[in-house]
N, C-alpha and C positions, 0 to 999 in steps of 0.2 A: 719431602719437605713441603708443608702447606703454605699457602699464600695468606699470611697473617696480616690483617689490615691494621693492626697496632704498630707494625714495624715496616711494612712495605711502603714504597714511594708511590702512592696511588691518588693523593689529593693534589690538585693544581693550586698552588698558593701564588698570589701576586704580591710582589714587594713594592715598596714605595717608589723605587726606581723604574717600575714597569716590568721588571724581569719576572717571568713565571717559573717557579721552581716546584717540581713534583716531589712530594715528601709525605711522611706519615703524620698522624694527628699531632704528635708531640712537637712538631716543627713550628706550631702556632706561635710560640713566644720566642722563637729564635731571633736574636738581634733586636729585641723589643726596645731596648734602651739606646740603640745605635741609630745610624743614619738611614738604614734600609730595612726596617721591620716589615713583617707581613701585614698588609692592609686590606686584602680582599681575597676572595676565591676567584678562580678563573676557569670554572667548569665550562664545557662546550655547549651547555643548554641552560636556560634560566631555571627550569624545574630541577635540574641536578644541583644547581647552586643553592636553591632554596632548601632542598632535602638535605644537602650537606650541612648547611647551617643548623637545621633542626637536630640532625644527628649529633653534631659536635656539641651543641648545648646539652643534650641529654647525656652524652658521653662524659663531658666535664662534670656534670652533676653526680653521676654514679662513681666516677673515678676519684674526685676530690672530696666528696662527702663532707661539705661544710655544714656544721651543726646549726648555725644561726647567722643573723645579719652581721654580727660583730666579726665572725670568722670570714664571712663573705667580703666585708669591707677590707679586712687585712690583706686578702689576695688581690683586691682591686688596687690597693695602694702599692703593693709589692708583688707583682705577678710571679708565678712559679717559673723556674728555669725549664728549658726543654728536658733536662735530666730529671727534674722533679716530676714533670708530666709523664715522662716515659716510665718512671718507677711506679707511678700511680696506675698507669694502664697495665703494666706487667702484673699488678696485684689482682686484676679482674679475672674472671673465669675465662677459659679457652673458648670464647664465643665469637671470635672474629676471623675464623678461617673461611676464606671464600671457596676453597676447594677441599678435596680430601674425601675419605669414605665416611667420616663421622658427621656430627652436627656441623652445619654450615651457616655462615652469616646470612640472616634473613631468608633462609631456605627451608624447605620441607624436610622432615626427619621422621622415620628413617627413609633411606633412598629407595628401598624395596617397594614402598607405597606408590611410587610413581613409575616403577620399572615398566609397567604394561602400557603406559600412555605414549602416544605418538609424539615425537619431537616437533616443536613448532619453530618457525624462524625467529631469530633474536629481535628483529625489529618490532615484533608484537609485544615485546616487553616494555616498549615505549608507550606512554599514555596516549599520545596523539598518533599512534601507529596508523599508517595509511591503509585504509580498507578500500574495497571496490567502490563503495558509494562516495568516499572522500575523493578518490581519483576522478570519478565521473563529474562531481561538482567542483573540482579544482579547488579544494579547501585544505590543501596541505598546510600544516601549521609550522612545527619545528622540523618535522621529518619530511624530506622530499622523496617522492616515490623512487624506489630502486637504489637508494643511496646508502642504506645501512644493512649490510649483509654479515658483518663480522665486527665484534667488539673485542678490544683488549681487556684485560682483567680490571684495570682502573675504571673504564667506562662501564663495564658490566656491573661492577659494584655500585656505581652511581645510579645506573638504570634500575637496579634492584631496589635501592634505597627509595628512589622516587616513586616507583610503583607501589611498594608497601606503605609508604607514607601518605600518598595521595590517591590510592586505588579507587577508580571509579566503578560504577555499576558495569557489569560485563556479562550479563546473562545469568541463567539459573545457577545458583550456588557459588558464583564468583563474588565473594564478599567485598564490600567497600572498606575503605580504611577505618581506623578507630574513630575518625571524625566524619565518616561518610565520604562520598565521592567529591573530590576537588575542594577541600576545606580552605578557608582563608586563614593565613598565618599573620600575626602581627608581632613584630619585635621592636623593642626599645633600642634605638641607636644613639648613645650619648655623645657621639662624635659630631659636634656642631662647630661651625666657624665662630670663633670667639674674638677675632681681631688679633690673635697671636701670630706666631710665625708659621704654624701648621694649619692647613685647611683640613676640613673634616675627612676628606677621602685620603689624606696622608697620615692619619692617625692609626694606630694598631688595630687590627681586626679583633684582637683579644678583648678590647673594651666593649665592643658590640656583643660578642658572644657571652662574655662573663656577666654583662648587665642583665641577661635573661636566664641565668642559671639559678635554679631553685636551691634553697637550703633544705636540710633534712626536715626542719620544722614546717616549711611550706609544703613539701611533698606529703608529709604526714597529714596535713590539713585536707588533702584530697582523698584520703582513703582510710577506712577503718582497719586495713591490714598493712599499715605503713611499715611494720617491722618484719614483714615477710622477707626472708633472706635466702630462700632457695634461688640459685642462679637462674633456673627456668622461670621463676616468677618475674624476673626482670627481662631476661633474654629468652623468649618462649621457644626458640628453635633448639634449645639445649635438651628438650624433652620431646617425645613423640607428639606430633602436631595434634592439637585439640580440634578434631573435626566437628563441624557444625551441621553435619548431615542429620543428626538426631534432633528432636525437638528439645527446647529448653537447654540448649548447649551454649548459651551466650556467656562470654567472659565479662564480668563486671569489676569495678574497682575493689569490691569486697572479696574477689577471688584470688587476686595476685598483688604484686607490688605496685605502688603508684608509679614507679619509674618505667613500667611497661608502656606508659603513654607515649614514650619516645621510640619504642621498639616493637610496635604492633606487627602482627603477622597474619594479615587477612587473606593473602593469596598463597596457595600451595605451589611452589615453584622450585625447580632444581635445575641449575645451569649444567650444560654439557661442554666440557673443555676439549679443545682440539689443538691442532698444530700451531706453531709460531706463525705470525703474520702481522699485517698492518691494520690498526683500528680505523674503521670508517668514520668515527666521530672525532677522535683526537688526532688522527694522522700519525700516531706513534706506533712503533713496532713493539711487539710483546712476545715473550717466549711461549705463551699459550694464549689462545683466543677462544671466543665463544660465538658460534654460529647458530646454535639451537638451544632450546631448553624444553623441559617437560613440565607439565602442569596438570592439575585436576581441580575440580571445584570443592567447595565446602571447607575453606580454611577457617581460621579463627573468626568468630562473629562477636563483635564488641557491642556492649550496650551500657547506657547510663554513665558514660565517661564525660568528664569535663576537662578537655585538654588545656594545659597551662599556657599554651602559645596561641590560643584561638579565642576570639570573642564569641559570646553565646547570646541567644535570644529565647524568650519564653514562648513556647508553643501554646495553641489553644487548649491543649491537654494539661497545661501547667508544668510540663517538664522543660528542661533547658537543652537546647539544640545548638550545635556549632553553626556559625555564620559561614556561608559559602560565597565564592566569587560570583558576580553577576555581570550581565552585559552593561557596558558603559564604564566599568572599572570603579575605582574609589575616588570620590571627590570630597569637598569639605562638608557636603550635606551629611556624610557618613561619620564625620569626625567625632561628634559627641558620643555616639554609641561605641566607637572604638577606643576612646580614651577615658571617658568618665562614666559612661552609662547614661541612658535616656531618663528624663524626669519621671516617666511613667514606670520606671524600673523593669521594663520588659526587654531591655538590652543591657548587657554588661560587658566590660572589656576583658581581654585575656588576663589571667591572674598575674602574669609577669608584668603586664602593663600597669595593672592596678598597684602592684608592689613598687612601681617606680617612684611614687611620691615619697615613700619612706627612705628608699635608697638614695634618691637625689639629695635629700637633706644631709645624709651621712657623708656624701662626697662632694658637697657644695655645688650642685647642679641646679639651675633654674629652668633649663630648657633642654630638650633632646629632640630626636626625630623618631617618628613612628614609621617603621617600614612594614607595609602591608603587601602580601603577595599570595598568589595561588591561582589555580585553574578556574576558569568559568566553564563548567561542564553542563551539558544537556544529556543526562544519563551517561551513556558510554562515549559520547562525542565531545571532544574538546573544542569549545568555540573560541577560546582565547586564553591568554595568560595575563593576570592582573599584577601590576607592579607599581606601587605608589609610595611616596614619602611625604609626610606631613609633620609639622611641629607638634610637640606634646609638652605641656607645661607642668611643673611641679607646684603644688600648693603647700604652704608651710603648716596649715592646719585645716580641720574639717570645715570651718567657717569660710575660709578663703576658697577651698575646693567647691563648696556650695555656690559661692559667688560666681566662679568661673563657669560651672555647669549650668547655672540658671541663665546667665547671659548668653551662653552658647545656644541654649534651648530657645531663647527668645529670637535670636538672630536666624537660627535654622528654620524655625516655623514661620517667621516673618518672611523670609526669602521664598519659602515654598508658596505662601499666599501670593506674594508679588509675582512669582513666576506664573501662577495660574491666571492672575489678572492680565499679565502681558500676553500669555498664550491666547486668551479669549479676545483681547484687543486686536491682535494680529489676524485672527480668524475673521472677526467682523469687518476688518478693514479690507481684507483681500477677497472675501467671498460674500455674495449677496445672501446665500444661505450657509452660514458657518457650519451647520451640522452635515452639509454635503461636501465639505472641503476634501479634495483628494490628497493622497499622500500623507506623510507623517510630519507634523510640525512640532514634535516634541523637542527638536533641536533648538527651538526658540527658548524653551525653558533651560536647556543645557547651557546656552550662551549666557544667560543671566547668572547661573551658578558659577560658570567659569570667570565671568568678569568681576564677580564679587569675592573671589577666593582670597586675593591679596588683602583687600580691606578687612575681611573677616579675621584673618590671622593677625593683622595689625591690631585689631580690636581685642582679640584674645590675649595677645602679648601685653597690651596695656593693662588689661584687667588682672592678668596674672602677676603683674609687677608688685613688689612689696609695698604695702600701704594703700593699695587700691580699695575703694569704698563702694558702697551701694550707690551713692550719689554719682561717683565717677562712672560706674557702670551704666547708669541711666543716661548720662551725657553721651557716652560712647554709642549707646543704642540709638540715640537721636541723630548723631552724625551718620551712623550706618543707614538710617532710614533715608537721609538725603542722598547717600550714595546709591541706594536701591532705586530711588526715583530717577536719578541721573542716568544710571546704566540701563534701566528698563526703557526709558524714552529713547535713548540712543539706539538700542537694539530695535525698537519699534520703527524708528526712522530708517534704519538700514533695510528692514524687511518690507516696509511700506512707503517707499519714496513717492512724493506727490507729483513729481515732474511728468509732464506729457500725459496726464491721465484724462480720460473723458470726465465730464462734469459729474455724472452719477458716481463713478468710482472715486473721484476726488472727494466728493461729499462724504462717502463712507470712511475714507481715510481720516479726514479732518474730524469727523464726529467721533470715530473710534479713539483717536489720539486725545481729544478733549476729555472724553469719559475716562480714559486710562489715567490721564494726569490728575483728574479730580479724585479718582479712587486712591491713587498713590499718595495724594495729598491729604487723605483722610476726610474727604467731603461727601462720601457716599457710604451706604451701609457696609459694603465690603471693605471700603477704606477704613471705616471705624474699627472693623474687626482686625485689620492689619495693625492699626495703631494700638489696639488693646493687646494684641499679641506681643508687640514690641514694648508695651507698657510705657508709652510716651504720650504727652498731652495732645489732645485733639485740637485742631484749629477752631477758635471761637468757642471752645468748651464742648463741642460735639453738637449733634442734631438737637438733643433735648434742650441744651442750654440756648442754642440759637432760636429754637421754637419759643422757649419761654421768654427770651428777650424780645422776640418779634411780637408775641402776644402782649407783653407789657407795654411795648411801644404803641400798639394799636389802642390799648386801653387809655393811654395818656392822650392820644390824638382824639379819641371819641369824647373824652372828658372835656377837652378844650372847645368842642363844637357847641 
């Protein structure tokens, strides 16, 4: 009897009451209309949690096969019962066996291809596996040295999912994921606090997952082979692995079904199952455990894919590449590119995020949350895990969408300029030769971004409101400019206090603050650039107007002499 992930109790579901219940995928909608529905996943690691969400979104897409937005809306308003979900999963190919002699879930096939490879310890299946250099530098992330030697089947399935979904660079022939190593995922989460009885975290997880499920029409828009219906075109482990050892062996959207975006197989891995025991990650006992696995290089190599759950940017070569996690995480400075796309059209949001505007109108939503998560990788090294949540707003039409995007672009670029002004001011205040300043003062800029996050989203919420106009957006940008000035000067004062300074140092601080205030007020060339970016009126009409006024005044005075 194989361990079929469609029916086994391998997913940790968290209910509204806080109870964690292990169950199969079809448990998702259990009790959805009652007092204790499933509201979240409870995986032992955040990367498992993220990979499970992506897998479930893809699984719902291939199982439910909703034709268009009308069919999608029908299931939003009347979610399927667990019995309906189970029947839909039963109709899928036998692609979910974690063990057995045949094709295995997210594993290499056939088994004979890996028989000659030496088994490796199971902790090396974890993306942040602790190597010798990690131990030496004391940079353990999620996995602490010597703590993961055996996994139960549920944790092994989750580890396999995470590795294949986010696979980083790993040496010659070890392929990265369909989106490269450590891609950034963005999901629309429609569960926001609305002032009703339920808070966002108390609402069913179904709403978040279903909000990101593609229709058949949407999937078809990603691939010229949308009608490819071979099971192996969707679940690649059902056929012998497409080795990428040979040249020109890349798998493109034109080669297979667009649904393979959710089920990529970049790594050639085969788990080895052993005796019963206790899982080192979940603490649960299992009738079979995994201590080792076999692997070899040259799994499937993917090229030219645009993953529906990931934002993309245009490279200098004019092709579109997936966005990856970066040091410092996600802040509001990234918001425009993740939700609407940048004005220069070099960044665009994930397809499911872009689809939110139309769906929001169907289900009477004005606002949702954008959940962004993923690894920050330095080649094979995991530097950190990004996990952020920001508001995302629906626009009723293209004109209103343009208004929101335009205002967001003005505020983002304006804040970037103000941060540079602040950074320069602090450098000049603290050091006689700013270019020789020791250490990294970029945290000064980060403080300005952090202190203006709440005002930015207040501004966006106001501009996204029904009936907002260009005039209203201009007034909001003017108010935001005053907030920028206030916050920048407050941060300057914290970094450059004038108390107990020697006269020379005090003079530097006073001069730097005066020049910063003038620039933020629009009285210098850089200040005029800031005001032009925000598109707000300059004081006195700007330098040209002031010079003209001054010249006119001199002319009148000379005429009187």
